[in-house]
N, C-alpha and C positions, 0 to 999 in steps of 0.2 A: 401623508397620513396624519392622524392625530396621534402623537407620540404618547399621550396618556393611555390610549387603548393598548398599546404594546407594553408599556410599563405595568399596566394592571394585568397583562397576561404573563409577565416573566415569572411569578411564582409558580404557575401551572406548568410553564416551560421546564422549570427546575424539576418538578414532580416527574414530568415526562422522561427527563434524561435519567433520573434515578431509578425510575420504573424499568426502563430499558437496561440499565446497569444490572438489575437483579435478574434478568433473563438473558444472559449471554448465549448465542448459539454459534457454532462454527460454520465455516464454508458449505453453502447449499442447504444447510440445515436450519436457516433463519425464518422458519415458519411462523412462529408466535410473533417475533419481531416484525416481519413484514406484513403480517396480518393487521397487527396493532396500528401500525403507522399508515397503511394504506386505508384501512377503515376510518381513521382519524381524518385524513386529508379528503377522502371521498364525502365525508359528513360536512366538511366545510365547502363543498361544491365543485372540487376540482375533478377533472376526468382522469380516472385511475386505470391504467392498463397492467395487469398483474401477469406473473408467469414468465417474464424475461430472465433467462438464465435460471431457471426453477423458482427461485425465491425472490428475485429482484422485480422491481416495477418502476413505472414512470407516472408521475402525476403531472397533468398538464394544465396550465393556466392560459387562456387564449383571450387577449383583449383586442383582437384584430390586428391588422397590419401584416406586413411581409416578413419582418425581421424575427428570428428566434434565437434564444440563448439557452444553453443547458448548464444546470447547477447540479453537481453530483456529490453524493455522501455514501460512504461504505458503511455496512451494517454488521459485520461478522465479529465475533470475539475469538478468544485464543484459549488452548487447552492449558490453562495454568490456574493453580490452586490460589484464590485470593487471600491476601494476608493485610488488607487495609484496615480491618476492624470497623469499617463504616456500617452505620445502621441499615443502609440500603446495599450492603455487599450482595455479591452473586448468591443466588439460591440454587444455583445449578452445580452439583459437585463436580470439581475438577475443570471448571471453566470460568473465565472472567473477561471483562472488558478491560484489557490491559494495554490497548492502544488508542482508546478514546473514540472508538467509532460510535459508541453510545451518544457522545457529545457531537460527533460530526453529523450524525442522524438528526439529532435534536436541533442543531443550528440550522439545518435545511428546513425543518419543520418550522422554526421561527421565521426563517426567510419567507416561506410560503405564507405564514399568517400575515406578515407585514404586506406583501405583495398583494394579497387578497383584499386587504383593507386600503390599498391604494388605488384609487380610480383614475389617477392623473398620469397614465402611461398607455402607450399602444405597443402591441407586440406579443410574442409568445414566450413563455418561460416553461421549460421542461425540467421538472425536479426529478433527478435520476437517482434511485436508491439501490445501490449495487451489492450484490452478495460477494462472499468468497474473495476478497482482496488479499488477505493473508497468504494463501498457499495455492489456490486453484485458478487464479486468473479470470475471476468473474467478469471483469470489464471485456476481456476478449470474447468471452462467451456471449455477453449481451450484444456486442457488435456483430458477432456471427449470426445471431438470432434476429438481426434487423434493427438494432437500436437507432442507428442514425438514418436509416431508410424510412422507418416509421415516424421517427421524430427528428426530422432535420433541424440541425443547429448550426448557425454561423460561427458560433464560438463555445467552448465549454470551459468550465471553471470548477476548481476544487479547493478545499481548505483542509489543512491537517494540523492538529495541535503539535507543539514542540516543546517539551520539557528544557529548561535551561536558557530559553529565550524569554525575555521579560513578559510577563503576563499581559496579554492584549496587544502586544507589539506584532506587527506582520514583517514577514521576510520572504524574499524571492529573488530570482535572478533570471536573465534572458539566456536562452540556450539550455545547456544540460543543468538540470535542477537535481535530479536523482540517478543513481547508477542503474545500468542494466544488471540483471542477476540471471545466471544459469546454474542449475544444480544437477548433479550427476551422482549415480551409485556406481562405484568402479569395483568390479569383482575380479580379483587376481586368482586365477586357478592354478595350482601347482600339483604336486603328488606327495601326499602325506605319508608319515611313517614314524619309526621310533626315533626319539630324540638323541638316542646313542648312536644311531647310523645316519647321519645327514647325507652321507654320499649316495644313499639309495633313494633320496627324496629330491623333489623340487620345492624348495621352501617358499611358500607364498608370502611368508612374513617378512622375510629379507628382500624379496622382490618389491613388495609393497612398500617397504621402508625406504627402498631406493627410490622409488617413484615420489614419495612424499618429499624427499630431500631435492630431487631434481626439480620438482615444481617450483621450488623457492627460487629458481634462477629465472623464471619466465618473466616475473615483473621487472627485475633488474637488467635483464638481457634482451627481451624480446618487445618491450613497451617503451615508447620514447620517454625521457625523463620529465617532459613537461606534461605528460598524460598521467591518468590515475588508474590503477588496477589493483585488485585484491584477489588472491586465490587462497582459499581457507580449507583445510582438511579438517572437518568438525568432528568426524567419528572414524575410528579404526577398530574394526572387529575381526578377531582371528583366535582359533585355539580355544582350549579348555583346560589344559593340563600342561605342567612344567616339562614333562618328558615325551610329550607328543607333538609331532610336527604336523599341523593341520593340512587339509586338502585345498583351502581357500582362505583368502583374507578380503574383507569387504570394506571399503572406504566411502564415506559420504563427503562430497566436495562441493563447494561453491565458488562460483567465479563471478566477479564484478567489474564493470568498467564504465567510464563515463563518456565514451565515444564508441559509435557502432562499429567503426573499423577496428579498434583496439579489442571490442568484445569478440568480433569474429576471430581475430589473431589468438587471442586467449583460448578459444575453445579449440582451434586447431592445434596449437602447440600442446595443450592438455592431452589431446588424443594421441599425437605423435609420441610424446614422452612417455605416457602410459604404455603404449603398445611396445615401443622399442626397448624401454627399460625392462619390462616383463620377459621379452624375447631373450634379452642378454642373460637372463637366469634360467631360461628354458620354460618360462611360465607363459600363460595366456591371459588375456583380459577380456572382459565384457563391459561395455559402457552403456548404462541405461540413463538417458536425459529426462529430467522432469520439465515441468512447465517453466519456461524462461520469460522474464519480463525485460522489454527494451529500455533504452535510456529514456528517462522522463525529460522531454525537451520542451521548453516554454517558448511561445511565440512572442517576438519583441514587442509587437503592438499590443497584445493582450496584456503582457506584464506592465507596459507603460500606462494603459488605461487603468489597470488595478492600482497602480501606485498613486496616480492621479486621484482616484476615487478615495483611496486611504487617507491621503494627506488633506484633501478637501473636507473630509468628514470628520477626522480625529486629529489633525494636525501634523505638521512636518516630522515630528519626532515619533510618530506612530509607525513609521516604516524603517526597517534596518536592512540595508542591502546585503544579500548573501554573497560572500566574496569567492566561494568556491562551490562546487556541487557536493551534495551529501552522498556518501557511499551506500546508504540504504536504498531500498528499491521500492517501486510503487506501480501497481498495475494500471493506474490512470494513464500511464504512458501509452497504453494500447489506444485510448481515446484521443490522446494528443496526436497520434500517428494518423488518425482519420479526420480530425477536426482541430483547427487552431484553438489555441487557449492557453491557460496557465494554472499552474499547481502552486499553492502558496502555504506558507507556514503562519500559524497564529499561536503566539507565545503562551505556554502553559506554566509559566514561572517556575519556581524552585520546587518542582515536584520530583517523585521518583521517575526514573526513565521509562521510556516505552517498553512493553514486553516485561515489565517487572511486576512481581506479585504485590508490590505496595503502591503501584501507580494508581492515580485517580485523576479524572478530568476536573478542571477548574470551572465549577458553575458560573463563575463571574463572566466567562466567554460566551455564555448563552445570550447576552445582550449585544456584546460587540460583534460576533460573528454574523447574526441575522441582520444587523444594521448594515454591515458592510456588504453583504450578498444582495440585499435590497437595493442599495445604492448603486452597485456594479450593474445589476440588471437594468435598472432605470437608465443610467448612463449609457450603456451599451445600446439598448433599444432606441434611445434617442438619436 
């Protein structure tokens, strides 16, 4: 394509990103975001299919041929009060784009622009705009509603910005890229009473505290030393007065692993420890599991192709190998379970961390991200 056309479009692309930043919407509520982006791409002549996973959609570019690639961006924001002070800061009280999904969406828009203006390739490109990445597993729901049946892809790719990695530099690895996550609410039920007569009670606070401490042994004694795992008790709610033993205690717990077998082991040991520790105090437990994300596993050939494109397009130093999996989680993993592909990081430089009230996406990436996705699609389809 004529690079001058894209360069002339870049200021508009920045405006689009900042407009999206001003209207963050949480999972399955991305109505305004979805409509704005879908209308834009439909106006450019792409075939847009709306309503996948409520607010998700796919925009398709068909240049003939039998090969097809999927490029995915997430759209949802977070329930965080923004403190960036930016002139384009969130206009929605209590919500912000604190993970850069506004930037991911805009980079995919930029990739669509470049591919639309490129007549020199054959194949199909499915631009996948996904809702609810942060909490509700929007990728899994899109798949359940026929994403890859309706839009078959030979491979699927996604980019995520990463603070701390040099701005514009890419990073990835073959195999496990991101950890699986499982989250559970653990309710420990005892028998409350007066704080002066503990012998008449079954104290759920003591039982729950024992569970918290016992869980700390799982990683050191049930996970091979060469594997990674994390169990975090992020919340502990019990009681309301110093002289009252409550009836129950509630724990919010997350479990992460970079190997599917370790993931299964963590979940089993968590359930066993919770139940048996509680029983030893005469208490009972109820475990309510929330949506879990599998390990994000990159295909070797897909990673190899991406690295080749990065180095050919931007130079050898534009790629930095990721030496170990990240312990964060990503629901793009559901897509990679169904279709081979790769998930890559794109450095956001020295910015505040993800999910931070002062985080902001680096608009300079709106040039490099689309150039990479365009070149990747062309190379794959060739």
